[in-house]
C-alpha positions in Angstrom: -31.5 44.4 67.8 -32.3 40.7 67.4 -32.5 41.0 63.8 -28.8 41.8 63.7 -27.5 38.8 65.2 -27.0 37.3 61.3 -24.8 39.9 60.0 -25.6 41.0 56.3 -22.3 39.5 55.1 -20.0 36.6 55.5 -16.7 37.3 57.3 -15.4 33.9 56.7 -11.5 33.9 55.3 -10.9 31.2 52.8 -7.8 30.1 51.3 -7.6 28.0 48.2 -6.5 24.2 48.9 -5.1 22.2 46.1 -7.1 19.2 45.0 -3.9 17.5 44.6 -0.7 16.9 46.1 2.4 14.7 46.1 3.1 15.1 49.8 2.5 12.8 52.5 1.1 15.1 55.4 -2.0 15.2 57.1 -3.5 18.5 55.4 -6.1 18.8 53.1 -3.7 19.3 50.4 -2.4 15.8 50.7 -5.6 14.2 50.5 -5.8 12.4 46.8 -8.4 13.7 44.5 -11.0 11.5 43.2 -9.5 10.7 39.8 -6.4 9.6 41.8 -8.6 6.8 43.6 -8.9 4.8 40.8 -5.8 4.2 38.7 -5.7 1.4 35.9 -8.8 -0.3 37.2 -7.4 -0.7 40.8 -7.9 1.8 43.6 -4.9 2.9 45.8 -6.5 2.3 48.8 -9.6 0.4 50.0 -12.7 0.9 52.4 -13.9 -2.2 54.1 -17.2 -1.9 55.3 -20.2 -3.7 56.5 -23.3 -2.8 57.5 -25.8 -5.3 56.6 -29.3 -5.1 58.0 -31.1 -8.2 59.3 -34.1 -9.1 57.6 -35.8 -10.2 61.0 -38.0 -8.6 63.5 -37.4 -5.8 65.9 -35.6 -8.1 68.4 -32.8 -9.0 65.9 -29.6 -7.3 65.7 -27.4 -6.0 63.0 -24.5 -7.5 61.6 -21.6 -5.7 61.3 -17.8 -6.5 60.2 -16.9 -6.3 64.1 -20.0 -8.1 65.5 -21.3 -4.9 67.3 -25.1 -4.7 68.0 -25.8 -1.3 67.5 -29.2 -1.0 68.9 -29.8 2.0 71.2 -27.2 4.0 69.4 -27.0 7.5 70.7 -26.6 9.9 67.5 -26.9 12.5 69.9 -26.8 16.0 69.6 -24.1 15.2 71.4 -24.8 17.5 73.2 -26.5 19.8 71.0 -24.9 21.0 74.3 -22.2 18.6 74.0 -21.2 15.2 73.2 -17.9 14.2 71.5 -17.1 10.6 71.7 -20.4 8.8 72.2 -19.2 5.1 71.7 -21.8 2.3 71.1 -22.0 -0.5 73.3 -22.4 -4.2 72.4 -25.6 -4.9 73.9 -29.2 -3.2 73.6 -28.5 -1.2 76.8 -29.3 2.3 76.0 -26.1 4.3 75.4 -25.4 7.0 78.3 -26.0 10.6 77.6 -23.5 12.7 76.1 -20.8 14.0 77.7 -20.0 17.9 78.2 -17.5 18.1 75.6 -17.7 19.0 71.6 -15.4 19.7 69.1 -15.5 23.3 68.5 -15.3 23.2 64.6 -13.8 26.5 63.7 -14.0 28.0 67.0 -10.7 29.8 67.0 -10.1 31.8 63.9 -6.7 31.3 62.4 -5.4 32.0 59.0 -6.4 29.6 56.4 -9.3 28.2 58.2 -12.2 28.4 55.9 -15.1 28.6 58.6 -14.5 30.6 61.4 -17.8 29.5 63.2 -18.4 27.4 66.3 -21.1 24.3 66.1 -20.7 24.1 70.1 -23.9 25.6 71.8 -23.9 26.6 75.4 -22.9 23.5 77.8 -25.0 21.0 79.4 -26.2 22.0 82.7 -27.3 19.1 84.0 -25.7 15.4 85.0 -25.7 13.8 81.3 -26.8 10.3 83.2 -29.9 12.4 84.6 -31.2 13.2 81.2 -35.0 11.5 80.5 -36.4 10.1 77.4 -39.0 12.6 75.8 -42.9 11.8 76.1 -45.5 13.6 74.5 -47.5 15.8 76.0 -51.4 15.1 76.4 -54.6 17.0 75.6 -53.0 19.5 73.1 -54.7 20.4 70.1 -53.4 19.3 66.7 -51.0 22.0 65.2 -51.5 22.5 61.4 -48.3 23.4 59.3 -49.8 25.9 56.5 -48.6 26.2 53.2 -46.3 29.1 52.8 -47.9 30.6 49.7 -51.4 30.6 51.3 -50.7 32.2 54.6 -52.2 35.6 55.4 -50.5 38.9 56.8 -51.4 38.0 60.4 -49.6 34.5 59.9 -46.5 36.3 58.8 -46.5 39.0 61.2 -46.7 36.2 64.0 -43.9 34.3 62.6 -41.9 37.0 62.4 -42.6 37.9 66.0 -41.5 34.5 67.1 -38.4 34.6 65.4 -37.7 38.1 66.7 -38.2 36.7 70.3 -35.9 33.9 69.5 -33.3 36.1 68.4 -33.6 38.2 71.3 -32.7 35.3 73.3 -29.3 35.3 72.0 -28.7 38.8 73.2 -30.3 38.6 76.5 -28.9 35.1 77.7 -26.5 33.7 75.3 -26.9 30.5 77.1 -30.2 29.7 76.2 -30.7 26.6 74.3 -34.0 27.7 72.8 -32.0 30.9 71.1 -32.0 31.5 67.3 -28.2 31.0 67.2 -28.2 28.0 69.5 -30.7 26.3 67.4 -28.9 27.1 64.2 -25.8 25.3 65.8 -27.9 21.8 66.3 -27.5 21.3 62.2 -24.0 22.6 62.2 -23.1 20.1 64.8 -24.6 17.1 63.5 -23.3 17.6 60.0 -19.9 19.5 60.1 -17.5 17.4 62.6 -18.6 18.4 65.9 -19.4 14.9 67.3 -18.1 11.5 66.8 -19.5 8.0 67.1 -17.3 5.0 67.7 -14.5 7.2 66.3 -16.2 8.2 63.2 -17.2 11.7 62.5 -21.2 11.8 63.1 -23.0 12.9 60.0 -26.9 12.8 60.0 -27.0 13.3 56.1 -26.2 10.6 53.4 -28.1 7.9 55.4 -31.4 6.9 57.1 -30.9 9.2 60.0 -31.8 12.2 57.5 -35.6 12.1 57.8 -35.9 11.3 61.5 -33.1 13.9 62.7 -35.0 16.6 60.9 -38.3 15.7 61.9 -37.3 16.1 65.4 -35.3 18.9 65.1 -38.4 21.0 63.7 -40.8 19.3 66.1 -39.0 21.3 69.2 -38.0 24.1 67.1 -41.8 24.7 66.5 -42.6 24.2 70.0 -40.4 26.9 70.9 -41.5 29.5 68.5 -45.2 28.9 69.8 -44.2 28.9 73.2 -42.3 32.3 72.6 -45.6 33.8 71.3 -47.7 32.0 74.1 -49.6 30.1 71.0 -49.4 26.5 71.6 -51.2 25.9 68.1 -48.6 27.6 66.0 -47.6 25.6 63.2 -44.3 26.0 61.0 -45.1 27.1 57.2 -44.0 24.4 54.9 -42.5 25.6 51.5 -44.5 23.7 49.2 -42.0 23.4 46.3 -43.6 20.5 44.9 -46.5 22.6 43.7 -46.4 25.2 40.8 -47.8 27.9 43.4 -45.0 27.1 45.9 -42.0 26.9 43.3 -40.9 30.7 44.3 -39.1 32.0 47.6 -42.1 32.3 49.8 -43.0 36.0 50.2 -42.8 35.9 53.7 -38.7 35.7 53.5 -38.7 38.3 51.0 -39.9 41.3 52.9 -36.8 43.1 54.8 -38.9 46.2 55.7 -41.8 44.2 57.0 -40.5 41.2 58.3 -36.9 41.8 59.1 -36.1 38.5 61.0 -37.6 36.4 58.5 -35.4 38.0 56.0 -31.9 36.8 55.3 -29.7 38.8 53.0 -27.1 36.3 52.6 -29.2 34.5 50.0 -29.0 34.7 46.3 -30.4 38.1 45.3 -31.3 37.0 41.9 -33.7 34.4 43.1 -36.0 37.0 45.1 -39.6 38.0 43.7 -41.5 35.8 41.3 -38.4 33.8 39.8 -39.1 30.2 39.3 -37.1 28.1 41.2 -35.2 25.0 39.8 -35.6 21.6 42.2 -32.6 20.4 40.5 -30.3 23.7 40.7 -26.7 23.0 40.8 -25.1 26.2 41.2 -26.1 27.6 37.8 -29.1 29.2 36.6 -30.2 27.5 33.1 -32.1 29.3 30.4 -35.5 28.3 29.9 -39.0 29.3 30.1 -41.0 29.6 33.4 -43.1 26.6 31.8 -40.2 24.2 31.1 -38.9 25.0 34.6 -42.0 24.1 36.1 -42.2 20.6 34.1 -38.6 19.9 34.9 -39.5 20.4 38.6 -43.0 18.2 38.4 -40.7 15.7 36.5 -38.1 15.4 39.2 -40.9 15.1 41.9 -42.2 12.1 40.0 -38.9 10.6 39.6 -37.8 11.0 43.1 -41.2 10.1 45.1 -42.3 7.5 42.9 -40.0 5.9 40.2 -36.8 5.9 42.4 -38.5 5.5 45.8 -40.2 2.0 45.4 -38.4 0.6 48.8 -37.7 2.2 52.0 -34.0 2.2 51.6 -34.3 4.0 48.6 -36.6 6.8 50.0 -34.9 7.1 53.5 -31.4 6.2 52.8 -28.9 3.4 53.7 -28.2 2.1 57.1 -26.2 4.3 59.3 -22.9 2.5 59.9 -20.6 3.2 62.9 -17.6 1.6 60.8 -15.1 4.1 59.5 -15.7 4.1 55.7 -17.8 5.5 52.8 -20.8 7.5 53.6 -23.9 5.0 53.2 -25.7 6.6 50.9 -28.3 9.2 50.6 -32.2 8.7 50.0 -33.9 10.2 47.0 -35.6 13.0 48.4 -32.4 14.2 50.1 -30.7 14.0 46.8 -33.4 15.9 45.0 -35.0 18.2 45.8 -33.3 18.8 49.3 -30.0 19.4 48.1 -30.7 21.7 45.0 -33.2 23.8 47.1 -30.5 24.4 49.7 -28.1 25.8 46.6 -30.7 27.6 45.1 -31.5 29.8 48.0 -27.8 30.2 49.1 -25.7 33.1 48.1 -23.9 32.9 44.7 -20.0 32.5 45.0 -18.4 35.8 46.2 -21.8 37.2 46.7 -21.9 39.4 49.9 -18.6 38.4 50.7 -20.0 35.0 50.9 -17.4 32.3 50.0 -19.1 28.9 50.7 -22.6 29.6 49.4 -24.1 30.9 53.0 -26.4 30.3 54.4 -28.4 27.8 53.0 -26.0 27.0 50.3 -23.7 25.0 53.0 -24.0 22.5 55.8 -22.6 24.5 58.5 -24.6 27.8 57.8 -27.9 26.5 56.6 -29.8 26.6 60.1 -29.0 30.3 60.2 -32.0 31.3 57.6 -35.3 31.1 58.6 -36.0 29.7 55.5 -34.4 26.7 56.1 -37.0 25.4 58.6 -39.9 26.0 56.0 -37.8 24.0 53.4 -37.4 21.1 55.7 -40.8 21.2 56.9 -41.7 20.4 53.1 -39.2 17.5 52.9 -41.1 16.2 56.1 -44.0 16.3 54.4 -42.8 14.5 51.7 -42.5 11.5 54.2 -45.8 11.7 55.0 -47.0 11.7 51.6 -44.6 9.0 50.3 -46.4 6.5 52.6 -49.7 7.1 51.0 -48.5 6.3 47.5 -48.8 2.4 47.8 -46.5 -0.4 47.4 -43.9 -1.1 49.6 -43.7 2.2 50.9 -43.7 2.1 54.5 -41.2 3.1 57.6 -38.3 0.9 57.9 -38.6 -1.6 61.2 -35.2 -2.2 61.7 -34.1 -2.1 65.3 -30.8 -0.2 64.7 -32.9 2.3 63.0 -36.1 2.7 65.6 -33.7 2.8 68.4 -31.4 5.4 67.4 -31.5 8.5 69.5 -31.2 12.1 69.5 -30.6 15.0 72.2 -32.8 18.1 72.2 -34.0 20.8 74.3 -37.8 21.5 74.6 -39.7 24.9 75.0 -39.0 25.0 78.5 -35.3 24.5 78.0 -35.1 20.7 79.6 -32.9 18.4 77.8 -34.6 15.2 76.5 -33.3 12.1 74.6 -35.9 10.8 71.7 -35.9 7.7 69.8 -36.4 7.2 66.1 -39.6 5.0 66.7 -41.2 7.8 68.3 -41.3 10.0 65.5 -43.0 7.7 62.7 -46.4 9.2 62.8 -46.5 13.2 62.7 -50.1 13.2 63.8 -49.0 11.3 67.2 -46.2 13.9 67.5 -49.3 16.5 67.3 -49.0 18.1 64.0 -50.4 17.4 60.5 -50.3 19.4 57.5 -52.5 21.9 55.4 -53.9 19.9 52.5 -52.6 20.9 49.2 -52.7 19.0 45.6 -49.8 17.2 44.5 -49.7 17.4 40.9 -46.7 15.6 40.2 -48.4 12.2 41.3 -49.9 12.1 37.8 -46.8 13.9 35.8 -45.4 10.4 34.3 -42.8 11.7 31.8 -43.3 10.5 28.1 -40.5 9.0 25.9 -38.9 11.6 23.7 -35.9 10.1 22.0 -37.0 9.6 18.3 -34.8 6.8 17.0 -33.7 3.5 19.0 -30.3 3.9 20.4 -28.0 1.0 19.4 -25.8 -0.4 22.1 -23.2 -1.7 20.0 -22.4 1.5 18.8 -21.2 3.0 22.3 -18.3 1.6 24.5 -19.3 -1.3 27.0 -19.3 -0.5 30.7 -16.2 -2.6 31.2 -14.1 -0.3 29.1 -15.7 3.0 30.3 -15.0 2.4 34.1 -13.5 3.1 36.5 -14.2 7.2 35.5 -11.7 9.6 36.8 -14.0 12.5 36.2 -17.3 13.6 34.4 -15.9 16.5 32.6 -18.3 15.9 29.6 -21.4 13.6 28.5 -20.1 9.8 28.9 -22.2 7.0 27.2 -21.9 3.5 27.8 -23.8 0.4 27.2 -24.7 -2.1 30.2 -25.9 -5.8 30.2 -29.0 -6.7 31.7 -29.3 -10.4 33.2 -32.9 -9.2 34.0 -34.9 -9.0 30.9 -38.3 -10.6 30.2 -39.2 -10.5 34.0 -42.4 -11.4 34.8 -45.0 -8.8 37.0 -44.9 -11.0 39.7 -40.8 -10.9 39.7 -40.9 -7.0 39.1 -43.2 -6.5 42.5 -40.7 -9.0 44.2 -37.4 -7.2 43.4 -36.4 -3.7 42.3 -34.1 -3.5 39.1 -31.1 -1.0 40.0 -28.7 1.0 38.0 -26.0 1.1 40.5 -22.9 3.3 40.8 -20.2 1.9 43.3 -18.0 3.7 45.2 -18.1 7.4 44.5 -15.8 9.7 45.5 -16.3 13.6 45.5 -14.9 16.7 46.6 -17.2 17.6 49.4 -16.1 21.1 49.2 -17.9 21.5 45.9 -21.5 21.7 44.4 -22.0 18.6 42.8 -24.5 17.2 40.0 -24.7 14.9 37.1 -27.6 13.7 35.4 -28.3 10.3 34.1 -30.3 9.4 31.1 -31.0 5.8 29.4 -31.5 5.1 25.6 -31.4 9.1 25.0 -30.3 10.4 21.7 -27.1 11.7 21.5 -28.0 15.2 20.3 -30.9 15.4 22.9 -31.8 18.8 24.9 -30.4 17.8 28.3 -32.0 20.6 29.9 -35.5 19.2 29.3 -35.9 16.6 32.1 -39.5 16.0 31.5 -38.8 13.0 29.1 -38.9 9.2 30.0 -35.1 8.6 29.1 -34.3 10.9 32.2 -33.6 8.3 34.9 -32.4 10.9 37.6 -29.5 12.9 39.2 -26.8 12.8 41.8 -26.4 15.8 44.0 -24.4 17.1 46.7 -24.1 20.2 49.1 -20.7 21.6 50.1 -19.7 20.7 53.4 -16.9 23.1 54.8 -14.8 22.1 57.2 -12.7 24.7 59.4 -10.0 21.7 60.2 -7.6 21.6 57.2 -6.1 18.5 58.7 -9.6 16.8 57.7 -9.8 15.1 54.3 -11.8 17.0 51.6 -12.6 14.1 49.5 -15.5 12.1 50.5 -16.3 8.4 49.8 -19.6 7.3 48.9 -20.7 3.9 48.8 -23.2 3.6 45.9 -25.8 5.9 44.3 -28.7 4.0 42.9 -31.4 4.5 40.6 -34.4 2.4 40.3 -35.1 1.7 37.0 -38.0 -0.8 36.3 -40.7 1.4 36.0 -38.4 3.7 33.6 -37.6 0.6 31.4 -41.1 0.0 31.0 -41.8 3.4 30.1 -39.2 3.5 27.3 -40.1 0.2 26.2 -37.0 -1.7 27.2 -37.9 -4.5 29.6 -37.1 -7.2 27.0 -33.9 -5.7 26.0 -30.5 -7.4 26.8 -28.5 -3.9 26.8 -29.2 -0.4 27.6 -27.2 2.8 26.8 -26.9 5.2 29.8 -25.3 8.3 29.3 -23.9 10.8 32.3 -24.2 14.4 31.9 -22.3 16.8 34.3 -24.0 20.0 35.0 -21.5 21.0 38.1 -18.4 19.7 39.8 -18.5 16.7 37.1 -14.3 17.0 37.5 -14.3 16.3 41.1 -16.5 13.1 40.8 -14.8 9.4 40.4 -16.8 6.3 39.9 -15.1 2.9 40.4 -18.1 1.0 38.3 -21.7 0.7 37.3 -23.8 -2.4 37.4 -27.4 -3.7 37.2 -28.6 -5.6 40.3 -32.0 -7.0 41.6 -32.9 -6.0 45.1 -35.8 -6.5 47.2 -37.6 -3.8 49.0 
């Protein structure tokens, strides 16, 4: 039966790889751990990368350290049905369609490979140069994506039937790109080492590609489902975890005897039923009341959608660079709540013999859980809502962003190239979201610290960094050259707390929280406080190839603090106190330095 395509247990065989090694080989074991990257304030190797976006109009190019104009970069599914080596051209000419090759991540099961799973879908059956650009169908009725907690039994049955038919394609025709397994491999292919661009592993996370890739991905996925049940009006349900009524696993995904194809047994079994989810989940359940959890969740939504996202690149992420080097940097929503929801749904370590948090808890397997698509439907909804919040919250208008391309198959199995510029307006794409309240908009946290923190009583940033690990709360003071700014100056430039050159073990769940001028005896679990600035999170990225490094360099992690400093009453202070609080994986994080900068949106 179709529902048996995804087995109830994980069959991966893993091997523990040392985090450190003194040998000079190309294996994972030879990769330096984060703490080795910063020795006595100096790095033992360096990353030189430039990805400077021009401030001009759409006809201007982007400067790089090798003067390559990367307009029309095909960040192709490489071919969902196959590209491996897609190289950007030095002109505005569209990049040729992908080749028919694909790096088969984990395709051959060998002892010691942690992920015996191939990201490569069936081969392309058309000459790559003949793949057309997609045009939206005309005359279609607007599809409405419903809130998952508000759908009725008829809708649930219809959605389950659509997934059933999609899974049946895996059995009747494994080469059908509309099959559930083939669709799941799209996500794996783009984020787990199947493709390269200009010699660099393609990764649609950790940059401004995150939102547009997933929007296009869901667009075709939704149309395929509607086609399979002969309902062109079918809309994917969005899991509205930003509302208290949606802060649970949606009921439709938790009825294995009624809707078996919407159920995935490789989920955390302790998070079923009426359990309130944690939008900041880091792999361990924190004891607290349901009310406190909801307050934490609403605070996280306020911070990520409003405080930490006043500028486009803070929301979308940093520009994607083709140069080999650190990952550019993820946007606020990709960081939280996107990543924690993945971890919250995925299996506990060693539960159901799952070693890597499958399915939702790991990049390579996330698309194998139907809940993944509803989760990302709400992530996509955040994009639409964010642009209604005012200020400088607008879509990026840079050519390298607008002309980047992906490759997908439609509901008729036809391959198409798509551009980022064509997915900026969801209504023009033919869908909208059922209206639901957003209580986090007015959930500005209040100051809780009872006493003023003395910046002179803690070490300065210059004596604290570089940090080799965050295995306990680390507090330091940092000078501001930006005190006493006028409102006009604040409107022109955002004050940023910036952490430079993070190095993380990408096989681990990572989260650390950042507080400003918080009491040393604070309850770090209570996030509904003005002193909470934000968090850094990372989802495991498991490679099957042991020769690939497990330490991932991240260019920077930034938190916008202009509004936060106003909330705490620190606008005119020359020094502020920052505390880093590890939640999980802090021992696998190294940070070179921390600075306060001003950046124009």
